[in-house]
Each structure stands twice: as C-alpha cells, then as structure tokens.
C-alpha positions as CSV (number, residue, x, y, z in Angstrom):
1,M,-17.6,8.4,-13.5
2,L,-18.6,5.1,-12.0
3,A,-19.2,4.7,-8.3
4,E,-20.5,1.7,-6.2
5,T,-20.3,0.5,-2.6
6,V,-18.1,-2.6,-2.4
7,S,-16.0,-4.5,0.1
8,V,-12.3,-3.5,-0.2
9,Q,-9.4,-5.5,1.2
10,G,-5.7,-5.8,1.0
11,W,-3.8,-8.6,-0.7
12,G,-3.5,-10.4,2.7
13,R,-7.4,-10.6,2.8
14,T,-7.4,-10.0,6.6
15,A,-9.5,-6.9,7.2
16,P,-12.1,-6.0,4.5
17,T,-14.1,-2.9,4.9
18,A,-16.9,-1.3,2.8
19,A,-16.3,1.8,0.8
20,R,-17.6,3.8,-2.1
21,L,-15.4,2.8,-5.0
22,I,-15.0,5.6,-7.6
23,R,-13.3,5.0,-11.0
24,P,-12.1,8.3,-12.5
25,R,-11.2,8.2,-16.2
26,T,-9.7,11.7,-16.5
27,Y,-7.7,14.0,-14.4
28,E,-10.8,16.3,-14.1
29,E,-12.9,13.3,-12.8
30,A,-10.2,12.6,-10.3
31,A,-10.4,16.2,-9.0
32,T,-14.2,16.1,-8.9
33,A,-14.0,12.8,-6.9
34,V,-11.6,14.4,-4.4
35,R,-13.9,17.4,-3.9
36,S,-16.9,15.1,-3.3
37,C,-15.2,12.4,-1.0
38,G,-17.5,13.3,1.9
39,P,-16.7,13.4,5.6
40,R,-14.8,10.1,5.7
41,G,-12.4,11.3,3.0
42,G,-10.9,9.2,0.2
43,I,-7.8,7.3,-0.7
44,A,-6.2,6.3,-4.1
45,R,-5.9,2.7,-5.0
46,G,-4.1,0.9,-7.7
47,L,-4.0,-2.8,-8.3
48,G,-4.6,-3.8,-4.7
49,R,-1.2,-5.3,-3.9
50,A,-0.7,-3.5,-0.5
51,Y,-1.0,-6.4,1.9
52,G,-2.8,-4.5,4.7
53,D,-5.2,-1.7,5.0
54,A,-3.3,1.2,3.3
55,A,-5.7,1.4,0.3
56,Q,-8.9,0.9,2.3
57,N,-11.2,3.5,3.7
58,A,-14.2,2.2,5.7
59,G,-17.3,4.3,5.1
60,G,-15.5,6.7,2.8
61,A,-14.3,6.8,-0.8
62,V,-11.7,4.7,-2.6
63,L,-10.5,6.0,-5.9
64,D,-9.5,3.3,-8.3
65,M,-6.8,5.0,-10.4
66,T,-6.2,2.2,-12.9
67,G,-8.3,3.9,-15.5
68,L,-5.6,6.6,-15.8
69,N,-3.1,4.4,-17.6
70,R,-1.5,6.3,-20.5
71,I,2.2,6.3,-21.4
72,H,2.7,9.8,-22.6
73,A,6.3,10.0,-23.8
74,I,9.4,7.8,-23.9
75,D,12.9,9.1,-24.3
76,A,14.5,6.0,-25.8
77,S,18.0,7.6,-26.0
78,G,18.0,9.2,-22.6
79,G,16.1,6.5,-20.7
80,T,13.1,8.3,-19.2
81,V,9.4,7.8,-19.4
82,L,6.4,10.0,-18.6
83,C,3.3,8.1,-17.7
84,D,0.1,8.2,-15.8
85,A,0.2,6.9,-12.2
86,G,-2.3,4.1,-13.1
87,V,0.2,2.5,-15.5
88,S,1.4,-0.9,-14.1
89,L,5.0,-2.0,-13.9
90,H,3.9,-4.9,-16.1
91,R,2.8,-2.5,-18.8
92,L,6.0,-0.5,-18.6
93,M,8.0,-3.7,-19.1
94,E,5.9,-4.6,-22.1
95,V,6.6,-1.3,-23.8
96,L,10.1,-0.5,-22.6
97,L,11.9,-3.9,-22.8
98,P,11.9,-4.0,-26.6
99,L,13.6,-0.6,-26.5
100,G,16.4,-1.8,-24.2
101,W,15.1,-0.4,-20.9
102,F,13.8,-1.9,-17.7
103,V,12.2,-0.4,-14.6
104,P,14.9,0.6,-12.1
105,V,13.3,-1.0,-9.1
106,T,10.7,-3.8,-8.9
107,P,9.2,-5.6,-6.0
108,G,8.1,-9.3,-6.0
109,T,5.2,-8.5,-8.4
110,R,4.9,-6.4,-11.5
111,Q,1.2,-5.9,-10.9
112,V,1.9,-2.6,-9.1
113,T,1.0,0.8,-10.5
114,V,3.4,3.7,-10.7
115,G,1.3,5.7,-8.2
116,G,1.4,2.8,-5.8
117,A,5.1,2.4,-6.3
118,I,5.6,6.0,-5.3
119,G,3.1,6.0,-2.4
120,A,4.8,2.9,-0.9
121,D,8.3,3.8,-2.1
122,I,8.7,0.2,-3.1
123,H,12.0,-1.6,-2.9
124,G,13.5,-4.6,-4.6
125,R,16.4,-7.0,-4.5
126,N,18.8,-4.3,-5.7
127,H,18.3,-1.8,-2.9
128,P,22.0,-1.6,-1.9
129,V,22.8,-0.6,-5.5
130,A,19.7,1.4,-6.6
131,G,17.8,2.5,-3.5
132,A,14.0,2.6,-3.5
133,F,11.7,3.6,-6.3
134,S,11.7,7.3,-5.3
135,R,15.4,7.7,-6.2
136,H,14.4,7.2,-9.9
137,V,11.5,9.6,-9.9
138,L,12.4,12.8,-11.6
139,S,9.1,14.5,-10.9
140,F,5.4,13.8,-10.4
141,E,2.2,15.7,-10.6
142,L,0.2,15.6,-7.3
143,L,-3.5,16.3,-7.0
144,T,-3.9,17.9,-3.5
145,A,-6.8,18.3,-1.1
146,D,-7.7,21.8,-2.4
147,G,-8.2,20.4,-6.0
148,T,-5.0,21.9,-7.4
149,V,-2.3,20.0,-9.2
150,R,1.3,20.6,-8.1
151,T,4.5,19.5,-9.9
152,V,6.7,18.0,-7.3
153,A,10.5,17.6,-7.6
154,P,13.0,15.6,-5.6
155,G,14.6,17.4,-2.7
156,T,11.4,19.2,-1.6
157,P,9.4,18.4,1.6
158,L,6.4,17.5,-0.4
159,F,8.4,14.9,-2.4
160,D,9.8,13.4,0.7
161,A,6.4,13.3,2.4
162,T,4.7,11.7,-0.6
163,T,7.3,9.0,-1.4
164,G,6.4,6.4,1.2
165,G,3.5,8.5,2.4
166,M,0.9,5.9,1.5
167,G,-1.3,8.2,-0.5
168,L,-2.0,10.6,2.3
169,T,-0.6,13.8,0.8
170,G,-2.6,13.6,-2.4
171,I,-3.1,11.6,-5.6
172,V,-0.2,11.1,-8.0
173,L,-1.5,11.7,-11.5
174,T,1.6,11.4,-13.6
175,A,5.3,10.7,-13.1
176,T,8.6,11.0,-15.0
177,L,10.9,8.0,-14.3
178,R,14.6,7.3,-15.0
179,L,15.1,3.8,-16.4
180,Q,17.6,1.0,-16.3
181,P,19.4,0.0,-19.5
182,V,19.5,-3.7,-20.4
183,E,20.7,-5.7,-23.4
184,T,18.4,-8.7,-22.9
185,A,15.3,-9.9,-21.0
186,L,17.4,-12.7,-19.4
187,M,19.2,-12.8,-16.1
188,R,22.4,-14.6,-15.2
189,V,21.5,-16.2,-11.9
190,A,23.7,-17.8,-9.2
191,T,22.1,-20.1,-6.7
192,E,23.5,-21.8,-3.7
193,R,22.6,-23.3,-0.3
194,A,23.4,-21.7,3.1
195,A,23.6,-24.2,6.0
196,D,22.1,-21.8,8.6
197,L,21.4,-18.1,9.3
198,D,25.0,-17.2,10.2
199,D,26.3,-18.9,7.0
200,L,23.7,-17.0,5.0
201,M,24.6,-13.6,6.4
202,A,28.3,-14.2,6.0
203,R,27.8,-15.1,2.3
204,L,25.6,-12.0,1.7
205,T,28.0,-9.7,3.4
206,A,31.1,-11.1,1.7
207,T,29.9,-11.2,-1.9
208,D,26.7,-9.1,-2.2
209,H,28.6,-6.3,-3.9
210,H,29.4,-8.6,-6.8
211,Y,25.7,-8.8,-7.9
212,R,23.1,-6.2,-8.7
213,Y,20.2,-8.3,-7.2
214,S,20.3,-10.6,-4.1
215,V,17.6,-12.4,-2.1
216,A,17.5,-15.4,0.2
217,W,14.6,-17.8,0.9
218,I,14.7,-19.1,4.5
219,D,13.3,-22.3,5.8
220,L,11.5,-21.2,9.0
221,L,10.6,-24.7,10.0
222,A,14.2,-25.8,10.3
223,R,15.5,-25.8,13.9
224,G,18.6,-26.6,15.9
225,A,21.8,-26.4,14.0
226,A,19.9,-25.8,10.7
227,T,17.9,-22.8,12.0
228,G,17.8,-20.2,9.2
229,R,19.0,-22.6,6.5
230,A,18.4,-20.9,3.2
231,V,18.7,-20.8,-0.6
232,L,20.6,-17.7,-1.8
233,T,19.8,-16.4,-5.2
234,R,21.7,-13.5,-6.9
235,G,21.7,-12.2,-10.4
236,D,22.6,-9.6,-13.0
237,H,21.1,-8.6,-16.3
238,A,22.6,-10.9,-18.9
239,P,24.6,-9.2,-21.7
240,L,23.8,-10.1,-25.2
241,D,27.0,-12.1,-25.7
242,A,26.0,-14.4,-22.8
243,L,23.0,-15.7,-24.7
244,P,23.0,-18.9,-26.8
245,G,22.4,-18.5,-30.5
246,R,18.6,-19.2,-30.5
247,A,17.9,-16.7,-27.7
248,R,19.7,-13.9,-29.6
249,R,16.8,-13.9,-32.2
250,A,14.6,-12.0,-29.7
251,P,16.8,-11.0,-26.8
252,L,14.4,-8.4,-25.4
253,A,11.1,-10.3,-25.6
254,L,9.0,-10.2,-22.4
255,R,7.9,-13.8,-21.8
256,T,5.3,-14.6,-19.1
257,S,3.8,-17.8,-17.9
258,R,0.3,-18.3,-16.3
259,L,-0.7,-21.3,-14.3
260,P,-4.4,-22.0,-13.3
261,A,-5.7,-19.6,-10.7
262,A,-5.9,-20.7,-7.1
263,P,-9.5,-21.7,-6.1
264,A,-11.7,-19.0,-4.5
265,F,-11.8,-20.9,-1.3
266,L,-9.4,-23.5,0.1
267,P,-10.0,-25.5,3.3
268,E,-8.6,-24.0,6.5
269,G,-5.5,-25.8,7.7
270,L,-4.4,-26.9,4.2
271,I,-1.4,-24.7,4.7
272,G,0.0,-26.4,7.8
273,R,3.3,-27.5,9.1
274,T,3.2,-30.8,7.3
275,T,2.6,-29.4,3.8
276,V,4.9,-26.4,4.3
277,G,7.6,-28.6,5.8
278,L,7.5,-30.9,2.7
279,F,7.6,-28.0,0.4
280,N,10.5,-26.4,2.3
281,E,12.5,-29.6,2.3
282,L,12.1,-30.1,-1.4
283,W,12.9,-26.4,-2.2
284,Y,16.1,-26.6,-0.1
285,R,17.2,-29.9,-1.5
286,R,16.7,-28.9,-5.1
287,A,19.2,-26.1,-4.8
288,S,22.8,-26.9,-5.5
289,R,25.2,-27.3,-2.5
290,T,27.7,-25.1,-4.3
291,R,27.1,-22.1,-6.5
292,S,25.4,-22.9,-9.8
293,I,25.0,-20.4,-12.7
294,R,22.1,-20.4,-15.2
295,L,20.2,-18.1,-17.5
296,Q,16.6,-17.3,-16.4
297,H,14.0,-15.0,-17.9
298,L,13.5,-11.9,-15.8
299,T,9.9,-12.5,-15.1
300,A,10.8,-15.9,-13.5
301,F,13.6,-14.3,-11.5
302,F,11.7,-11.3,-10.2
303,H,8.0,-12.3,-10.2
304,P,7.5,-16.1,-9.9
305,L,4.2,-15.7,-8.0
306,D,2.7,-13.5,-10.8
307,G,2.3,-16.7,-12.8
308,V,-0.3,-18.0,-10.3
309,P,-3.4,-15.8,-10.4
310,H,-4.9,-15.1,-7.0
311,W,-2.1,-17.0,-5.2
312,N,-3.2,-15.1,-2.0
313,R,-6.1,-17.5,-1.7
314,V,-3.9,-20.4,-0.8
315,Y,-4.0,-19.4,2.9
316,G,-7.8,-19.9,3.1
317,R,-10.7,-17.7,4.0
318,G,-8.8,-16.2,7.0
319,G,-6.0,-14.8,4.7
320,F,-2.4,-14.2,5.8
321,V,-0.2,-11.6,7.3
322,R,3.0,-10.5,5.6
323,Y,5.2,-9.4,8.4
324,Q,8.3,-7.4,7.2
325,F,10.8,-5.5,9.3
326,V,14.3,-4.1,9.0
327,V,17.0,-3.9,11.7
328,G,20.3,-2.1,11.2
329,E,23.9,-3.2,10.8
330,G,25.2,-4.3,14.2
331,R,21.7,-5.5,15.2
332,E,22.2,-9.0,13.8
333,E,21.5,-10.6,17.2
334,T,17.9,-9.2,17.0
335,L,17.5,-10.8,13.6
336,R,18.9,-14.1,14.9
337,R,16.5,-14.0,17.9
338,I,13.4,-13.3,15.7
339,V,14.3,-16.0,13.3
340,R,14.7,-18.5,16.2
341,R,11.4,-17.4,17.7
342,L,9.6,-17.9,14.3
343,S,11.3,-21.3,13.9
344,D,10.5,-22.4,17.5
345,R,6.9,-21.4,17.0
346,R,6.8,-23.5,13.8
347,C,5.2,-20.9,11.7
348,P,4.1,-22.6,8.5
349,S,5.4,-20.1,5.9
350,F,6.1,-20.9,2.3
351,L,7.6,-17.4,1.8
352,A,10.3,-16.0,4.1
353,V,12.9,-13.9,2.4
354,L,15.9,-12.0,3.7
355,K,17.6,-9.1,1.9
356,R,20.1,-6.4,2.7
357,F,19.3,-2.7,2.4
358,G,21.7,0.0,1.5
359,P,21.5,3.7,2.6
360,A,18.1,5.0,3.7
361,D,15.9,6.7,1.2
362,P,14.8,10.4,1.6
363,G,11.1,9.6,2.1
364,W,10.0,10.5,5.6
365,L,7.9,7.3,5.9
366,S,10.0,5.2,3.5
367,F,10.6,1.7,4.9
368,P,14.2,0.8,3.8
369,A,17.1,1.6,6.2
370,P,20.6,0.3,6.2
371,G,20.7,-3.3,7.5
372,W,18.7,-6.5,7.2
373,T,15.1,-7.0,6.2
374,L,13.0,-10.1,6.7
375,A,9.6,-10.7,5.1
376,V,7.4,-13.6,6.2
377,D,4.0,-14.8,5.2
378,I,2.0,-16.3,8.1
379,P,-1.5,-17.7,8.0
380,A,-3.7,-15.2,9.9
381,S,-5.5,-18.1,11.6
382,L,-2.4,-19.2,13.5
383,P,-3.4,-19.2,17.2
384,G,-1.9,-16.3,19.2
385,L,-0.5,-14.6,16.2
386,G,-1.5,-11.1,17.2
387,P,0.2,-11.0,20.6
388,F,3.3,-12.8,19.1
389,L,3.7,-10.2,16.4
390,D,3.2,-7.5,19.0
391,E,6.2,-8.9,20.8
392,L,8.3,-8.9,17.7
393,D,7.3,-5.3,17.0
394,E,8.6,-4.3,20.4
395,E,11.9,-6.1,19.7
396,V,12.3,-4.4,16.3
397,A,11.5,-1.0,17.7
398,A,13.9,-1.5,20.6
399,A,16.7,-2.3,18.1
400,G,16.0,0.9,16.2
401,G,14.2,-0.9,13.4
402,R,10.8,-0.6,11.8
403,V,8.0,-2.5,10.1
404,C,6.8,-1.9,6.5
405,L,3.6,0.1,6.4
406,A,2.7,-1.2,2.9
407,K,2.5,-4.7,4.4
408,D,1.0,-3.8,7.7
409,A,-2.6,-4.2,9.0
410,R,-2.0,-4.5,12.8
411,L,0.9,-2.4,14.1
412,R,0.1,-0.6,17.4
413,P,0.3,3.2,17.0
414,D,2.4,3.8,20.1
415,L,5.4,2.1,18.4
416,L,5.2,4.2,15.2
417,A,7.2,7.2,16.3
418,A,10.1,5.0,17.5
419,M,10.2,3.3,14.1
420,Y,9.8,6.4,11.9
421,P,11.8,9.4,13.3
422,R,10.3,11.8,10.7
423,L,6.7,11.0,11.7
424,D,6.1,14.4,13.3
425,D,7.3,16.2,10.2
426,F,5.0,14.1,8.1
427,R,2.0,14.8,10.4
428,A,2.8,18.6,10.4
429,L,3.0,18.8,6.6
430,R,-0.1,16.8,6.1
431,A,-2.0,19.0,8.6
432,E,-0.9,22.1,6.7
433,L,-1.6,20.6,3.2
434,D,-4.9,18.8,4.1
435,P,-6.4,20.4,7.2
436,R,-9.9,18.8,6.6
437,G,-8.5,15.3,6.3
438,V,-9.7,14.8,2.7
439,F,-7.2,12.0,2.1
440,M,-7.8,9.2,4.6
441,S,-7.4,5.4,4.9
442,D,-8.0,2.7,7.4
443,L,-4.2,2.7,7.9
444,A,-4.1,6.4,8.6
445,R,-6.9,6.1,11.2
446,R,-5.4,3.1,12.9
447,L,-1.9,4.7,13.2
448,D,-3.0,8.4,13.6
449,L,-1.0,9.4,10.5
C-alpha cells in the first residue's frame, strides 16, 4: 500500500494543505489504512473535484480510493449496476451507454467517483425530475471507524447521514445504483436568450416541466435593464427515431473531445473584466433570440469543460472560488438582490449558472432544497472577496437558504446550523459512530462537523 506526504488541494486551488496520501488497492488495505490514520484522522478522496477543502486533511491521512474501481455486476434488463466506489461516472458511461443505460444524475463533470457522488450527494440539471444522486442508490457498503463494513439501505439514519455527509461517516466501498434508460447518446437541445433575470425565471417556471434537463448561463457583467440576461439551455435524451440516418449506425457510442490542457501557470489578471466581458458578449450573441432545436452529443451537453484538461488553471496561481447557494420558492427577491450585487461588483466570471431544484433530498447535509440555485466562479484574487461573500452568506441564511458544502472553502461555522437544520442530528450520529474522530477533514475542522 503506497503512502507519501504531498500537498492536497481542491479543484478551486485556494487552500492546499499537506497530508499523508495513502492509495489502498483492496478493501483490506482500506481497513488497515483507517486503523492506522493517526491522531489527525483520515478522509477518503476520489478524483479531486470538490472545489474546496472537503477532501483535504492537514497533517493527517487522505485515502485515494481510485484504485478500487471494479464494476462487479450489471443487470442490463433491470437497469442496475454494482460497482466499487472508486469507479468514475465517466467509466460507468463507457460501459453502460452501449447497453442502453445512463447514469441517473450527473454534475457538470463526469470525472467524479461514485463514492464522491454519494458523499456530496451530487445534483444535476434534472433535479426537479430525478432528485439528487442518493435517490438512485439502492444500497452501499460503508467502512466505519471501528473497521467493520456495514451494508446501508435507504430510509435509515446512517444512509441519510452519509449521503451528503462529505465522507465523515466512513468510506463507501461499493454501491448498487439504479440507472436511466436511453435509446441514444444524443440530446435534443433547445436554446434561447432571456433578456434579464425576471425574463429568465419566468421562462424556467413556465416551461421547465416540459424538459428533463434545464440550466441557464447568466452574464454577471451585464447591468441596468440587462441585469441577469442569460442563455437558457434545456434538453431531453433523443429517441432513436429523431436521429439522422448516419447517426443511427452507432446511436449509443460515447464520443469525447479533448482540447490542449491549460498551462500550469497563467498570468494573474488574465481573467479580468475585459476578457470575460468579451467572452460573455460573444456567448450571449451567438445564442438564438428565439428557441432553436438541435441534436448534441451528451458529453457536449453535460460536460463541456471536461474537454479542457486542467481548466481550473485559467484563474491563475490564486485559484478561484465556486460560490453556490440555494434559496426557496418565494425568496426570488433575495436571488435578484444577490445577482444585482454580483453584477454591480463587476465580478469577472465565465461561469454563472442558474437552475431550479425540486423537493429536498433525504440526506441531512444534502445541499438541494426546493427553489433556485446559483453557482458562480470568481477569481480568488478579487479584492475584498472574502467579506463580500460573507455578506452574501448572511443574506442566504436569512432567507432560509444554504451554501453547497462540496463547493465551499470559506463559510463561517456560525451560519451552518441556520442553513442545515439536521446538523445536530448529523453531529450526534457521527459522535456515536466515530467517537475518536477517525474520519476528519479540513472542512470538518473548519465547520465543526
């Protein structure tokens, strides 16, 4: 079992810390690693796509679980798969798409492990229809602090504490997932412009139920009457009879594209208001004024940034913050006010996306709640960013909303209980299950989880 001291950081590259990295290759090695974590404990890590400090553990152990990556069984008639937690969503797509199945929930990257998807209870563009990832988990095996392996089923406290629990209840070893049937690897995509934020929300509210997947890109540099102008993209899995003749020869082929990787270091200030403003103007103008329909491969629809290796480097050495929050139905004025504040501050953000959430998921620390969620990438070097985001946190908490822990690296712990009402239940179960604090992370220390 390999182990070395390395610098570990989140995808946002804002707060690296040193830890002892352990790479178990068997379940037995994982159990041995847990028993030998030391006084600073350990935390499981997958492909490193948590933006903040959830998979870091300063001075302790970090268990790289990607070596446990077997697909054990596929029920091609019933639509289920049993796999190790280190299997990526990309690998599942490679194997399952030719059989007519797709993962039920995917975030903006397929470079996420199944264990990470459960620990963060990831969500996608189809939350109003499908909920978060945990709703499609039939069971999982969890390695707990005492070295035992428990089979965990939905509807139990341990299931609800683990899904969204950021790896702090134990290490997921295997999982059985329910899948989404598809006829092709193509999407039928509708794209249109929205003139401002109110226009965008009206379009989403009126027609969202007609599509399985919906997302809107917002131009945060637009101000005045154009504040919140957006490009709205919605889609459904294309049926076989919607494909042109040539595409029907291999309707379920997974096609990926790969551009050159971003340089290791880019000059600070390259991502500024001028460059982002130009990009935003071009992106908005290239979208049709009225709804246009086209076929698009699912990797381009769901995961466009996966085609640019190390795209997180474009923000320079200082990295970036992905700030994501949700506020409920009836709290649209809070959303409008935050969008105005971001626009007035002229935050240079290529990526600002708005989605709707459906009913809340059962995980005690799961992020989705009914309402509106906005995710924004902001250069960490922006002057005064910390105090500014603290103010936004307070607005979100006062509106009964919450920030996403899988994206966070800076939330103040005093706001956590207001955002996550089941926090005390989570802490109590964790104290009972892991009294010595075997499972620990930088996120857990910062927020006293």
